[in-house]
C-alpha positions in Angstrom: 16.1 9.9 -18.0 12.3 9.5 -18.1 10.8 6.4 -16.5 7.9 4.9 -18.5 5.5 3.3 -16.0 2.7 1.1 -17.2 0.3 1.7 -14.3 1.2 5.0 -12.6 -0.2 5.8 -9.2 0.4 8.6 -6.7 -0.5 9.1 -3.1 -1.4 12.6 -1.8 -3.0 14.2 1.2 -6.3 15.6 0.1 -7.9 18.4 2.2 -11.6 17.8 2.7 -14.0 20.3 4.2 -16.4 18.5 6.5 -19.5 20.3 7.7 -19.5 21.0 11.5 -21.5 23.2 13.8 -21.0 26.8 12.8 -19.0 26.0 9.6 -16.6 23.4 8.4 -13.6 21.4 9.7 -10.7 20.6 7.4 -9.6 17.0 7.5 -6.9 15.2 5.5 -7.8 12.1 3.5 -4.6 10.3 2.4 -5.5 8.9 -1.0 -3.8 6.8 -3.6 -4.9 7.7 -7.1 -4.5 6.0 -10.4 -3.2 8.2 -13.2 -5.7 7.8 -16.0 -4.7 8.4 -19.7 -6.1 11.5 -21.4 -8.2 9.5 -23.8 -9.9 7.7 -20.9 -10.7 11.0 -19.2 -12.7 12.1 -22.2 -15.2 9.4 -21.4 -16.2 11.0 -18.0 -18.8 13.7 -17.9 -17.9 15.3 -14.5 -20.9 17.6 -14.8 -23.2 14.7 -14.0 -23.3 12.6 -10.8 -23.1 9.4 -12.8 -20.0 10.6 -14.7 -18.3 11.9 -11.6 -19.0 8.6 -9.9 -17.5 6.5 -12.7 -14.5 8.8 -12.8 -13.8 8.5 -9.0 -14.3 4.7 -9.1 -11.6 4.6 -11.8 -9.2 7.2 -10.4 -9.3 6.4 -6.6 -7.4 3.2 -5.7 -7.6 3.4 -1.9 -7.5 5.5 1.2 -4.9 5.4 4.0 -4.7 6.3 7.7 -8.5 5.9 8.5 -9.8 5.8 12.0 -13.3 5.2 13.5 -15.3 7.3 16.0 -13.0 6.0 18.8 -9.8 7.0 16.9 -9.0 3.3 16.3 -7.4 2.4 12.9 -9.7 0.9 10.3 -8.9 -0.8 7.0 -10.1 0.7 3.7 -12.4 -2.0 2.4 -14.2 -1.9 -0.9 -17.4 -1.1 0.9 -15.9 1.8 2.9 -14.2 3.2 -0.2 -17.6 3.2 -2.0 -19.2 4.8 1.0 -16.6 7.6 1.2 -16.9 8.2 -2.6 -20.6 8.9 -2.2 -20.0 11.8 0.2 -20.4 15.1 -1.8 -17.6 16.9 0.2 -15.2 14.1 -0.4 -16.1 13.8 -4.1 -15.5 17.5 -4.7 -12.2 17.4 -2.9 -10.9 14.3 -4.6 -11.8 15.3 -8.2 -10.4 18.8 -7.7 -7.2 17.5 -6.2 -6.8 14.8 -8.9 -6.8 17.4 -11.7 -4.6 19.8 -9.9 -2.1 17.0 -9.2 -1.9 15.6 -12.7 -1.5 19.1 -14.2 0.6 20.4 -11.2 -1.7 23.5 -10.8 -0.9 25.5 -7.7 -3.3 25.3 -4.8 -5.8 28.1 -4.7 -5.9 28.8 -8.4 
């Protein structure tokens, strides 16, 4: 049996490469995505910053398990979500992960 869901979402751990002294550190950003219909995806030009921004605003619902500099839990507010979506390393990780997730492409391909 196939379940027809009107507004499908999925939550995945997204690996993000964060610049650090001497290289990068891999961090995990637990993200809830909105599964967008194919016809809507055609509206986003991911080759441009504007197109990628609109795509991420539509496809990323929220982030989970966030902490501040002192390791204290913080809520994902609309302002924080927008700030995180502006980070180029996060943007790349999220968009890459989204398309791998919806097509179930194996990691590393």
